[in-house]
C-alpha positions as CSV (number, residue, x, y, z in Angstrom):
1,X,47.7,39.8,-23.2
2,X,45.2,38.3,-21.6
3,X,45.6,35.1,-22.9
4,X,48.4,33.5,-21.0
5,X,46.1,32.1,-18.3
6,X,43.9,30.5,-21.0
7,X,47.0,29.2,-22.8
8,X,48.5,27.8,-19.6
9,X,45.3,26.1,-18.7
10,X,45.2,24.6,-22.1
11,X,48.9,23.4,-21.8
12,X,48.2,22.0,-18.3
13,X,45.1,20.3,-19.6
14,X,46.9,18.7,-22.5
15,X,49.8,17.5,-20.5
16,X,47.4,16.0,-17.9
17,X,45.4,14.3,-20.6
18,X,48.6,12.7,-21.9
19,X,49.7,11.2,-18.5
20,X,48.6,7.7,-17.8
21,X,46.1,7.4,-15.0
22,X,47.4,4.9,-12.5
23,X,44.9,5.3,-9.7
24,X,41.2,5.9,-9.4
25,X,40.2,9.6,-9.5
26,X,38.2,11.1,-6.7
27,X,34.9,12.8,-7.6
28,X,36.3,16.4,-7.2
29,X,39.1,15.4,-9.7
30,X,36.6,14.1,-12.2
31,X,34.5,17.2,-11.9
32,X,37.5,19.4,-12.4
33,X,38.6,17.4,-15.4
34,X,35.1,17.6,-16.9
35,X,35.0,21.3,-16.4
36,X,38.5,21.7,-18.0
37,X,37.3,19.6,-21.0
38,X,34.2,21.7,-21.6
39,X,36.2,25.0,-21.2
40,X,38.6,23.9,-23.9
41,X,36.0,23.0,-26.5
42,X,35.9,25.4,-29.4
43,X,32.7,27.2,-30.0
44,X,31.0,26.4,-33.3
45,X,31.1,30.1,-34.2
46,X,34.9,29.8,-34.6
47,X,34.6,27.3,-37.4
48,X,31.7,29.2,-39.0
49,X,33.7,32.4,-39.1
50,X,36.8,30.7,-40.5
51,X,34.7,29.0,-43.2
52,X,33.2,32.3,-44.2
53,X,36.6,33.9,-44.4
54,X,38.1,31.2,-46.6
55,X,35.0,31.2,-48.8
56,X,35.8,34.8,-49.5
57,X,39.5,34.0,-49.9
58,X,39.6,30.6,-51.7
59,X,43.4,30.8,-52.0
60,X,43.5,30.0,-48.3
61,X,41.3,26.9,-48.4
62,X,44.2,24.7,-47.2
63,X,45.3,27.1,-44.5
64,X,45.0,25.8,-40.9
65,X,42.5,27.5,-38.7
66,X,44.2,30.2,-36.5
67,X,44.4,30.0,-32.8
68,X,41.6,31.6,-30.8
69,X,41.8,33.9,-27.8
70,X,40.2,36.8,-26.1
71,X,41.6,40.0,-24.7
72,X,41.9,40.6,-20.9
73,X,40.9,38.2,-18.1
74,X,37.3,38.9,-17.4
75,X,34.0,38.8,-19.2
76,X,33.2,42.5,-19.3
77,X,36.6,43.6,-20.6
78,X,36.9,40.7,-23.0
79,X,33.5,41.6,-24.6
80,X,34.2,45.3,-24.7
81,X,37.7,44.8,-26.3
82,X,36.2,42.3,-28.9
83,X,33.7,45.0,-29.9
84,X,36.4,47.6,-30.2
85,X,38.3,45.1,-32.4
86,X,35.3,44.6,-34.7
87,X,34.9,48.3,-35.0
88,X,38.6,48.7,-35.9
89,X,39.3,50.9,-32.9
90,X,41.4,48.5,-31.1
91,X,44.5,47.7,-33.2
92,X,47.1,46.6,-30.7
93,X,47.6,44.4,-27.7
94,X,50.3,44.3,-25.0
95,X,52.0,41.5,-23.2
96,X,54.7,41.3,-20.5
97,X,57.9,40.1,-22.1
98,X,59.0,38.3,-18.9
99,X,55.9,36.1,-19.0
100,X,56.6,35.0,-22.5
101,X,60.0,33.9,-21.3
102,X,58.8,32.4,-18.0
103,X,56.2,30.2,-19.7
104,X,58.4,29.5,-22.8
105,X,55.8,30.9,-25.2
106,X,57.0,32.1,-28.6
107,X,56.7,35.8,-29.2
108,X,54.1,36.9,-31.7
109,X,55.2,37.3,-35.3
110,X,54.1,39.6,-38.1
111,X,51.5,37.9,-40.4
112,X,50.1,35.6,-37.8
113,X,46.4,35.5,-37.7
114,X,44.1,35.0,-34.7
115,X,40.4,34.6,-34.2
116,X,39.4,37.0,-31.5
117,X,36.5,35.7,-29.3
118,X,34.5,37.1,-26.5
119,X,35.1,35.7,-23.0
120,X,32.7,32.8,-23.7
121,X,34.6,31.7,-26.8
122,X,32.2,33.1,-29.4
123,X,34.1,34.2,-32.5
124,X,34.0,38.0,-33.1
125,X,36.8,38.9,-35.6
126,X,39.9,37.7,-37.3
127,X,43.0,39.8,-36.9
128,X,46.5,39.7,-38.5
129,X,49.6,41.0,-36.8
130,X,51.3,43.8,-38.7
131,X,54.1,44.8,-36.3
132,X,55.7,43.4,-33.2
133,X,58.1,45.4,-31.0
134,X,59.5,45.0,-27.5
135,X,59.4,48.4,-25.7
136,X,60.1,49.4,-22.0
137,X,56.9,50.2,-20.1
138,X,58.0,53.8,-19.6
139,X,58.7,54.3,-23.3
140,X,55.2,53.4,-24.6
141,X,54.0,56.2,-26.9
142,X,50.6,57.9,-26.8
143,X,50.1,56.8,-30.4
144,X,50.6,53.1,-29.5
145,X,48.4,53.5,-26.4
146,X,45.6,54.9,-28.6
147,X,45.8,51.7,-30.8
148,X,45.8,49.4,-27.8
149,X,43.1,51.1,-25.8
150,X,40.8,51.9,-28.8
151,X,40.2,55.5,-27.6
152,X,41.9,58.9,-28.1
153,X,40.7,60.2,-24.7
154,X,43.7,60.2,-22.4
155,X,45.0,56.9,-24.0
156,X,48.4,56.9,-22.5
157,X,47.2,57.5,-18.9
158,X,44.6,54.9,-19.3
159,X,47.0,52.4,-20.9
160,X,49.6,52.9,-18.1
161,X,47.1,52.5,-15.3
162,X,45.3,49.5,-16.8
163,X,48.5,47.6,-17.8
164,X,50.4,48.4,-14.6
165,X,47.6,46.9,-12.6
166,X,47.3,43.9,-15.0
167,X,51.0,43.2,-15.0
168,X,51.3,43.7,-11.3
169,X,48.7,41.0,-10.6
170,X,50.7,38.4,-12.7
171,X,54.0,39.4,-11.2
172,X,52.8,39.2,-7.6
173,X,52.1,35.5,-8.2
174,X,55.9,35.0,-8.8
175,X,57.0,37.3,-5.9
176,X,58.0,40.0,-8.4
177,X,57.0,43.7,-8.8
178,X,56.4,45.8,-11.9
179,X,59.1,48.3,-12.8
180,X,59.0,51.3,-15.1
181,X,61.6,49.7,-17.4
182,X,59.9,46.3,-17.7
183,X,59.7,45.1,-21.3
184,X,56.3,45.0,-23.0
185,X,55.6,43.0,-26.2
186,X,53.6,45.4,-28.3
187,X,51.6,43.8,-31.1
188,X,49.9,45.9,-33.7
189,X,47.3,44.2,-35.9
190,X,44.6,44.9,-38.4
191,X,41.1,43.4,-38.3
192,X,40.7,41.4,-41.5
193,X,37.3,39.8,-40.9
194,X,34.6,40.8,-40.8
195,X,35.7,43.4,-43.4
196,X,35.6,46.9,-42.2
197,X,34.0,49.4,-44.6
């Protein structure tokens, strides 16, 4: 769950755009705003992928384009995880329950679709949530870890290490520490586009 920083940046950007500007902005503020605007532009590949998907599924022609996001918080991991999603090896993602609550973000729901991008916002796949559970960190199963990590080589050990470190970084910002019983939002999904053979 990767995506909270991007989501938060988007929310902050939207709320800032809606505030009336009552004083002249300094040059650094204008540069920051311009960068935020360019970061929030949707890559044309997203629209192209969605158009291809609804062309193959004309019954969805009136459906709204799903939200876009990438996995993790850095280019290398986001690209790698997008590729695992395209290959159908990555079939789950994990988020920290307390962060959903802290930032008042709705929990994922079954049936929700998402366009997965790489770190640069280029569309890579469309996924659909098939199962959502909230599970304590220390109760995550090896089967679930395999789906999330996209590998069957020591998946639980890799999952625990990677997610402990990832969650710890977020929690430190709030003066908190991870615990073995912290709740994890476990989202299982299937890749629905491009079609897997």
